[in-house]
C-alpha positions, -999 to +999 in steps of 0.1 A: +624-528+686+592-509+694+559-527+688+540-510+660+506-519+676+514-500+707+507-463+707+535-439+708+545-426+742+527-394+752+500-397+726+467-410+740+445-433+719+416-414+703+382-426+714+396-459+726+407-469+691+443-479+683+463-454+663+460-457+625+483-477+606+508-459+584+492-450+550+457-458+562+428-434+558+415-414+588+394-440+607+376-417+632+344-399+629+347-362+621+340-340+652+304-326+653+300-288+655+264-278+659+251-250+637+258-217+654+234-189+645+251-158+631+247-128+653+217-106+641+227-078+617+231-043+633+196-029+639+195+010+636+157+014+645+164+027+680+189+052+666+164+065+640+137+068+666+160+087+689+171+110+661+134+117+651+125+126+687+155+149+690+145+167+658+108+171+669+119+184+704+144+208+688+118+221+663+092+227+691+117+245+713+127+267+683+091+276+675+084+284+712+115+307+712+104+324+680+068+330+693+081+343+726+106+366+708+079+380+685+056+385+715+083+405+734+090+426+703+053+434+698+049+442+735+079+465+734+066+483+703+032+487+720+048+502+751+069+526+730+042+535+705+010+529+725-017+538+700-043+562+714-079+568+703-085+598+681-107+625+694-139+637+676-160+668+681-190+682+662-182+718+656-213+727+636-246+711+624-271+729+603-304+717+589-325+731+560-357+722+543-367+701+572-403+688+572-423+658+583-454+639+571-474+612+587-448+585+580-416+602+568-390+630+573-373+652+547-344+676+551-307+684+545-280+683+571-245+696+570-221+687+597-185+697+604-164+675+627-130+682+642-108+651+644-076+651+664-048+626+664-032+626+699-004+601+690+031+614+691+046+587+669+017+573+649-002+586+619-037+574+612-053+566+579-091+564+578-108+543+552-144+533+544-159+561+566-197+556+569-218+582+587-255+586+596-276+612+612-304+600+635-332+612+658-328+592+689-327+556+676-343+564+642-318+568+613-330+595+589-301+599+565-268+583+557-237+592+537-201+581+531-171+604+538-140+603+516-109+586+532-085+609+549-051+608+566-038+624+598-001+629+607+011+629+643-006+654+666-027+666+637-061+682+637-083+677+607-118+690+598-142+667+581-174+678+564-204+655+560-236+662+541-268+642+545-301+643+526-334+627+532-364+627+510-395+611+525-374+588+547-396+565+566-396+570+604-415+552+631-448+569+640-438+572+676-405+589+667-424+612+644-446+623+673-416+631+693-400+651+665-432+672+660-435+678+698-399+689+700-403+712+670-432+730+685-408+739+713-382+752+688-355+725+695-345+692+679-320+667+692-300+648+666-271+624+667-243+618+643-226+584+640-194+574+622-179+540+615-144+539+600-116+515+594-084+531+608-048+521+602-021+532+627+015+532+613+049+548+618+076+543+592+074+507+580+056+494+611+018+491+610-005+482+638-035+459+633-064+477+617-090+491+640-127+498+635-133+532+650-168+539+663-179+575+669-211+586+685-221+622+689-253+623+709-279+649+718-269+676+694-292+704+702-304+722+671-325+753+674-353+756+649-381+781+644-413+767+658-438+758+631-462+731+621-448+698+608-456+703+571-437+736+568-401+736+559-378+748+586-341+754+592-318+756+622-283+752+635-263+736+664-264+756+697-228+747+708-200+723+698-200+689+715-175+662+720-182+627+708-177+592+724-151+572+706-143+535+708-126+509+687-125+472+680-100+451+660-107+450+623 
């Protein structure tokens, strides 16, 4: 008969202790399992940062493409339409009741200008047209011309009337006026400043400020003293200088 204090064959003693007796409680210490930290929760910060960078990069690329496309379209329109400066010419200039005093000038001027639109595909609308007549650098009278419109390849005639009553003029300029008048000639200039809009169909170019300078307009006047009223008219039509700036 098998000895009960002897371990069963093939079953090694646990921790050097004899096997438990039948019906006895478990005599051995419970195995120790150190606390194992749980793996950290899934962190999505790198994913969010990557998504944000991708969005910003895509947005910047899209904006660059939009700006380049708009620039190409505007450049093509400019090549096709190519706005050209209008042409101005003074056809006539008359002066009446012209006289001078020690410090001022009086008189009435009537000018007719020819305005030509050389553009084949663009019409021009002129707004806020300010004009002045001057003697050399001295402005003697100013006026405003009503707005007008020109279609393609159109020629328009514009009338401007100026009046001065005892308009102050520098003493040196007055001396030059009186000297020229004794010779029967006066040289006036007409200036225009207008806001111009170029357009065709639904497309409009950026507004331009058109500057017109018509210099050295020779007016023949009967020789007389400065206090007497005189009249005269332009000897010959003359072309004007035209420039523009963005408005």
